[in-house]
C-alpha positions as CSV (number, residue, x, y, z in Angstrom):
1,X,94.9,92.5,109.9
2,X,94.8,96.0,108.4
3,X,97.0,96.8,105.5
4,X,100.0,98.9,106.4
5,X,99.0,101.9,104.3
6,X,95.6,101.9,106.0
7,X,97.2,102.0,109.5
8,X,99.4,104.9,108.4
9,X,96.4,106.7,106.9
10,X,94.3,106.4,110.1
11,X,97.3,107.6,112.2
12,X,98.0,110.7,110.0
13,X,94.3,111.5,109.7
14,X,93.7,111.4,113.4
15,X,96.7,113.5,114.1
16,X,95.6,116.1,111.6
17,X,92.1,116.3,113.2
18,X,93.8,117.1,116.5
19,X,95.7,120.0,114.8
20,X,93.6,123.1,115.3
21,X,95.6,125.1,112.8
22,X,94.9,122.6,110.1
23,X,91.2,122.6,110.9
24,X,91.0,126.4,110.9
25,X,92.7,126.5,107.6
26,X,90.3,123.9,106.2
27,X,87.2,125.8,107.5
28,X,88.5,129.2,106.3
29,X,89.0,128.1,102.7
30,X,85.8,126.0,102.7
31,X,83.7,129.0,103.6
32,X,85.6,132.0,102.1
33,X,85.1,131.6,98.4
34,X,81.3,130.7,98.4
35,X,80.6,133.5,100.8
36,X,82.6,135.9,98.8
37,X,80.8,134.8,95.6
38,X,77.4,135.2,97.3
39,X,78.3,138.6,98.7
40,X,79.5,140.0,95.4
41,X,76.5,138.8,93.5
42,X,74.1,140.0,96.2
43,X,75.7,143.5,96.0
44,X,75.3,143.4,92.2
45,X,71.6,142.4,92.6
46,X,71.1,145.1,95.1
47,X,72.5,147.8,92.8
48,X,70.4,146.5,89.9
49,X,67.1,146.6,91.8
50,X,67.8,149.7,93.9
51,X,65.9,152.0,91.6
52,X,62.8,149.8,91.6
53,X,62.9,149.6,95.4
54,X,63.8,153.1,96.3
55,X,63.0,155.1,93.2
56,X,65.4,158.0,92.4
57,X,65.5,161.7,93.1
58,X,66.5,164.1,90.3
59,X,67.3,167.7,91.0
60,X,66.1,170.1,88.3
61,X,67.0,173.7,87.9
62,X,64.3,175.8,86.1
63,X,61.9,172.9,86.2
64,X,58.9,175.2,85.3
65,X,60.4,175.7,81.8
66,X,59.5,172.1,80.7
67,X,56.3,170.8,82.5
68,X,55.8,168.0,79.9
69,X,59.3,166.7,80.6
70,X,58.7,166.8,84.4
71,X,55.5,164.8,83.9
72,X,57.4,162.2,81.8
73,X,60.1,161.9,84.4
74,X,57.5,161.3,87.2
75,X,55.8,158.6,85.1
76,X,59.2,156.7,85.2
77,X,59.2,156.7,89.0
78,X,61.7,159.6,89.1
79,X,61.1,162.1,91.9
80,X,61.7,165.7,90.6
81,X,63.3,168.0,93.2
82,X,63.0,171.6,92.0
83,X,66.1,173.7,92.7
84,X,66.9,177.4,92.4
85,X,69.8,178.7,90.4
86,X,73.0,176.9,91.4
87,X,76.7,177.5,90.6
88,X,79.0,174.7,89.5
89,X,80.6,174.3,92.9
90,X,77.2,174.0,94.6
91,X,76.1,171.4,92.0
92,X,79.3,169.3,92.6
93,X,78.8,169.5,96.3
94,X,75.2,168.3,96.0
95,X,76.2,165.3,93.9
96,X,79.1,164.4,96.2
97,X,76.6,164.3,99.1
98,X,74.7,161.5,97.2
99,X,71.4,163.2,98.0
100,X,70.2,163.0,94.3
101,X,71.2,160.7,91.5
102,X,71.9,163.6,89.0
103,X,70.9,167.2,88.3
104,X,69.2,168.7,85.2
105,X,69.8,172.3,84.5
106,X,67.5,173.8,81.9
107,X,68.4,176.9,79.9
108,X,66.5,179.9,81.4
109,X,65.3,180.5,77.8
110,X,64.3,176.9,77.3
111,X,60.6,177.8,76.8
112,X,61.4,180.5,74.3
113,X,63.7,178.2,72.2
114,X,61.1,175.4,72.4
115,X,58.4,177.7,71.0
116,X,60.7,179.0,68.3
117,X,61.6,175.4,67.4
118,X,65.2,176.0,68.1
119,X,67.4,173.5,70.1
120,X,66.6,174.0,73.8
121,X,69.6,173.4,76.1
122,X,69.5,170.9,78.9
123,X,72.6,170.1,81.0
124,X,72.9,166.7,82.8
125,X,75.2,166.8,85.8
126,X,76.3,163.5,87.5
127,X,79.1,162.1,89.5
128,X,80.8,159.2,87.6
129,X,82.5,158.1,90.8
130,X,79.2,157.0,92.3
131,X,77.4,153.7,91.8
132,X,74.4,155.3,90.1
133,X,75.4,154.4,86.5
134,X,72.3,152.4,85.7
135,X,70.0,155.1,87.1
136,X,71.8,157.8,85.2
137,X,71.2,155.8,82.0
138,X,67.5,155.5,82.9
139,X,67.3,159.3,83.1
140,X,69.1,159.7,79.7
141,X,66.6,157.3,78.1
142,X,63.7,159.5,79.3
143,X,65.5,162.6,77.8
144,X,66.0,160.8,74.5
145,X,62.4,159.7,74.4
146,X,61.2,163.2,75.2
147,X,63.4,164.6,72.4
148,X,62.1,162.0,70.0
149,X,58.5,162.7,70.8
150,X,59.0,166.4,70.2
151,X,60.7,165.7,66.8
152,X,57.8,163.5,65.7
153,X,55.2,166.1,66.7
154,X,57.0,168.8,64.8
155,X,57.3,166.7,61.7
156,X,53.6,165.9,61.8
157,X,52.7,169.5,62.2
158,X,54.5,170.2,58.9
159,X,52.8,167.3,57.2
160,X,55.9,165.1,57.2
161,X,55.7,161.5,58.4
162,X,58.2,160.8,61.3
163,X,59.0,157.6,59.5
164,X,61.1,159.6,57.0
165,X,63.6,160.2,59.8
166,X,64.0,156.5,60.4
167,X,64.8,154.9,57.0
168,X,66.1,151.7,58.7
169,X,64.3,149.9,61.6
170,X,66.7,147.9,63.6
171,X,65.3,144.9,65.6
172,X,67.6,143.2,68.1
173,X,67.3,139.5,69.1
174,X,69.5,138.0,71.7
175,X,69.8,134.2,71.5
176,X,72.0,133.9,74.5
177,X,70.5,132.1,77.4
178,X,70.5,133.4,80.9
179,X,72.7,130.4,81.9
180,X,75.3,131.2,79.2
181,X,75.4,134.9,80.4
182,X,75.8,133.6,84.0
183,X,78.7,131.5,83.1
184,X,80.4,134.3,81.3
185,X,80.0,136.7,84.2
186,X,80.8,134.4,87.1
187,X,83.0,132.0,85.2
188,X,86.2,133.6,86.5
189,X,85.0,133.4,90.1
190,X,83.9,129.8,89.6
191,X,87.5,129.0,88.8
192,X,88.6,130.0,92.3
193,X,86.3,127.4,93.8
194,X,88.8,124.7,93.0
195,X,91.8,126.5,94.4
196,X,91.3,125.1,98.0
197,X,92.2,121.6,96.7
198,X,95.8,122.8,96.9
199,X,95.3,124.5,100.3
200,X,93.2,122.2,102.5
201,X,95.7,119.3,102.6
202,X,98.9,121.4,102.5
203,X,99.5,121.6,106.2
204,X,99.0,117.8,106.7
205,X,101.3,116.9,103.7
206,X,104.1,119.1,104.8
207,X,103.9,118.1,108.5
208,X,103.8,114.4,107.7
209,X,107.0,114.6,105.6
210,X,109.3,117.5,106.1
211,X,107.9,118.0,109.7
212,X,108.4,114.4,110.8
213,X,111.9,114.3,109.3
214,X,112.8,117.4,111.2
215,X,111.4,116.0,114.4
216,X,113.3,112.7,113.7
217,X,110.0,110.7,114.1
218,X,110.3,109.6,110.4
219,X,113.2,107.3,111.4
220,X,111.0,105.5,113.9
221,X,108.3,105.1,111.3
222,X,110.7,103.7,108.7
223,X,111.8,101.1,111.3
224,X,108.3,99.5,111.2
225,X,107.5,96.6,108.9
226,X,106.0,98.7,106.2
227,X,107.2,99.4,102.7
228,X,108.0,103.0,101.5
229,X,105.0,102.7,99.2
230,X,102.7,101.9,102.1
231,X,104.0,104.8,104.2
232,X,103.7,107.3,101.3
233,X,100.3,106.0,100.3
234,X,98.9,106.4,103.8
235,X,100.3,110.0,104.2
236,X,99.0,110.8,100.7
237,X,95.5,109.6,101.4
238,X,95.3,111.4,104.7
239,X,96.3,114.8,103.1
240,X,94.1,114.1,100.1
241,X,91.1,113.2,102.2
242,X,91.2,116.6,103.9
243,X,91.3,118.3,100.5
244,X,88.4,116.2,99.2
245,X,86.3,117.0,102.3
246,X,87.1,120.7,102.0
247,X,86.4,121.2,98.3
248,X,83.3,119.0,98.4
249,X,81.8,121.1,101.2
250,X,82.8,124.3,99.4
251,X,81.2,123.3,96.1
252,X,78.0,122.2,97.9
253,X,77.9,125.6,99.8
254,X,78.5,127.5,96.6
255,X,75.7,125.6,94.9
256,X,73.4,126.4,97.7
257,X,74.3,130.1,97.6
258,X,73.8,130.4,93.8
259,X,70.5,128.5,94.0
260,X,69.2,130.7,96.7
261,X,70.1,134.1,95.2
262,X,67.5,135.8,92.9
263,X,69.9,135.8,89.9
264,X,67.1,136.5,87.5
265,X,67.1,140.1,88.7
266,X,70.3,140.7,86.9
267,X,69.5,138.5,83.9
268,X,71.4,135.4,85.2
269,X,70.5,131.9,86.3
270,X,72.2,128.9,87.9
271,X,71.1,125.7,86.2
272,X,73.5,123.2,87.7
273,X,71.5,120.4,89.3
274,X,72.4,118.6,92.5
275,X,73.1,115.4,90.4
276,X,75.5,117.3,88.1
277,X,77.2,118.9,91.1
278,X,77.7,115.4,92.6
279,X,79.4,114.3,89.3
280,X,81.6,117.4,89.4
281,X,82.6,116.5,93.0
282,X,83.5,113.0,92.0
283,X,85.6,114.3,89.0
284,X,87.3,116.7,91.4
285,X,88.5,113.9,93.8
286,X,91.7,113.3,91.7
287,X,92.5,117.0,91.8
288,X,92.6,116.9,95.6
289,X,94.7,113.7,95.4
290,X,97.0,115.3,92.8
291,X,97.5,118.3,95.0
292,X,98.3,116.1,98.0
293,X,100.8,114.0,96.0
294,X,102.5,117.1,94.6
295,X,102.9,118.6,98.1
296,X,104.3,115.4,99.5
297,X,106.7,114.9,96.6
298,X,108.1,118.4,96.8
299,X,108.1,118.7,100.6
300,X,110.3,115.5,100.8
301,X,113.0,117.3,98.9
302,X,113.0,120.4,101.1
303,X,115.8,120.7,103.7
304,X,113.5,121.9,106.5
305,X,109.8,122.4,107.4
306,X,110.0,126.2,106.7
307,X,111.6,125.7,103.3
308,X,108.9,123.2,102.3
309,X,106.2,125.7,103.3
310,X,107.9,128.6,101.4
311,X,108.4,126.5,98.3
312,X,104.8,125.1,98.2
313,X,103.3,128.6,98.8
314,X,104.6,129.5,95.4
315,X,104.0,126.1,93.7
316,X,100.3,126.1,94.5
317,X,99.8,129.2,92.3
318,X,101.0,127.3,89.2
319,X,97.8,125.3,88.6
320,X,95.9,128.6,88.3
321,X,98.0,129.9,85.4
322,X,96.2,127.9,82.6
323,X,92.8,129.1,83.7
324,X,94.1,132.7,83.8
325,X,95.6,132.4,80.4
326,X,92.4,131.0,78.9
327,X,90.4,133.9,80.5
328,X,92.8,136.6,79.3
329,X,93.2,135.1,75.7
330,X,89.4,134.5,75.6
331,X,89.8,131.0,74.2
332,X,86.8,129.0,73.3
333,X,86.2,125.7,75.0
334,X,88.2,122.8,73.4
335,X,88.8,119.2,74.3
336,X,92.4,119.8,75.3
337,X,91.2,121.9,78.2
338,X,89.8,118.7,79.8
339,X,93.3,117.1,80.0
340,X,95.0,120.0,82.0
341,X,94.7,119.6,85.8
342,X,92.5,122.2,87.5
343,X,91.7,123.9,84.1
344,X,89.7,120.8,83.3
345,X,87.6,121.2,86.5
346,X,87.0,124.9,85.8
347,X,86.0,124.2,82.2
348,X,83.7,121.3,83.3
349,X,81.8,123.4,85.8
350,X,81.6,126.4,83.5
351,X,80.1,124.4,80.6
352,X,77.6,122.8,83.0
353,X,76.6,126.3,84.2
354,X,75.9,127.2,80.5
355,X,73.4,124.4,80.4
356,X,75.5,122.3,77.9
357,X,74.9,118.5,77.6
358,X,78.5,117.3,77.9
359,X,78.2,113.6,77.9
360,X,80.6,111.2,79.7
361,X,83.9,112.1,78.0
362,X,84.6,115.4,79.7
363,X,84.0,113.8,83.1
364,X,86.4,110.9,82.3
365,X,89.1,113.2,80.9
366,X,88.8,115.5,83.9
367,X,89.1,112.5,86.3
368,X,92.2,111.1,84.5
369,X,93.9,114.4,83.9
370,X,94.6,114.7,87.7
371,X,94.6,111.0,88.7
372,X,97.5,110.0,86.5
373,X,99.9,112.8,87.7
374,X,98.8,112.1,91.2
375,X,99.9,108.5,90.9
376,X,103.2,109.6,89.3
377,X,103.8,112.0,92.2
378,X,103.2,109.2,94.8
379,X,105.5,106.9,92.9
380,X,108.3,109.5,92.9
381,X,107.8,110.1,96.6
382,X,107.9,106.4,97.4
383,X,111.2,106.1,95.4
384,X,112.6,109.0,97.3
385,X,111.6,107.5,100.6
386,X,113.9,104.5,99.9
387,X,116.9,106.8,100.2
388,X,118.6,106.7,103.6
389,X,120.2,110.1,102.8
390,X,116.8,111.6,102.7
391,X,115.5,109.9,105.8
392,X,118.5,110.8,107.8
393,X,118.7,114.3,106.3
394,X,122.3,114.1,105.4
């Protein structure tokens, strides 16, 4: 004979699978965040590699005044588009049309000033509202290099070593790994991957408690030979199972997207292995069970189905606050973060994305940080179920 809680679990789980609204909600939050993450990173990769794929066009007024500069620009895969004299309004209109990345306007007396070894004026016009920031910086680097070459040539012409103008030689060494940079850039987005744990089982938890009480079907269920603990445990496992399924599929999809994207194009990488992701999914099971237990415990104290939905729509935002606080305050990873529900899961995945060797303790703490509150919520709901005042809604 099947245990009473298993019978209740199968009943609630089958009823939830027949609910199209619950399945649509589960599918939506399972797909939304991984696809959003993939889209954002793909757009960033596209912007970073656009200049290599398409090159860039640079409008130049009075280009004939500086043939060496034009040749240096062409060597950097920058297409020079000679232009006649243009007024400021015409330049602004050209840049707004996005036909060129930027515009260089050389002083009409550029050649004379160059020959006289006086500063020769160059104006760089660009539209800061466009997404050409990286390509504009590439143009500025060419201009700085051109200016530096001229300075060195003039110093040599006067018998002065160019090294005298650089008494200090700075060398920069970046010890940060691509995995660490990746975690820093997408760490905030990774935190949202655990949010569906509080969404996927929400509909089932509310419907099986506040909904059944409003429909008066809870009285019939209470008349069966099953203890309040068995009834609540069955409902809890049904709602928690949906959340476990949803967040596991979501993490697997996010892992597939991040592994497929060419993150090295933007100096990033994704080094979380499939085995590590499986451990993260196991450590995340209690988070889904905690979310389901919290929903059931709170929905039981609501006077109606709508009140339960309204209350829980606000409560589900609370677990995100610790992660937001850590991000805003820029706190370093500490052991206490692994004992805060949801923050522990975010920290665990972020540290794995950095390529850190965590050991077993963070996984154990992450598991227990949500499992213990989950059992506490179920115990409270079971105690509440014993009240006839609650069941009869009086």
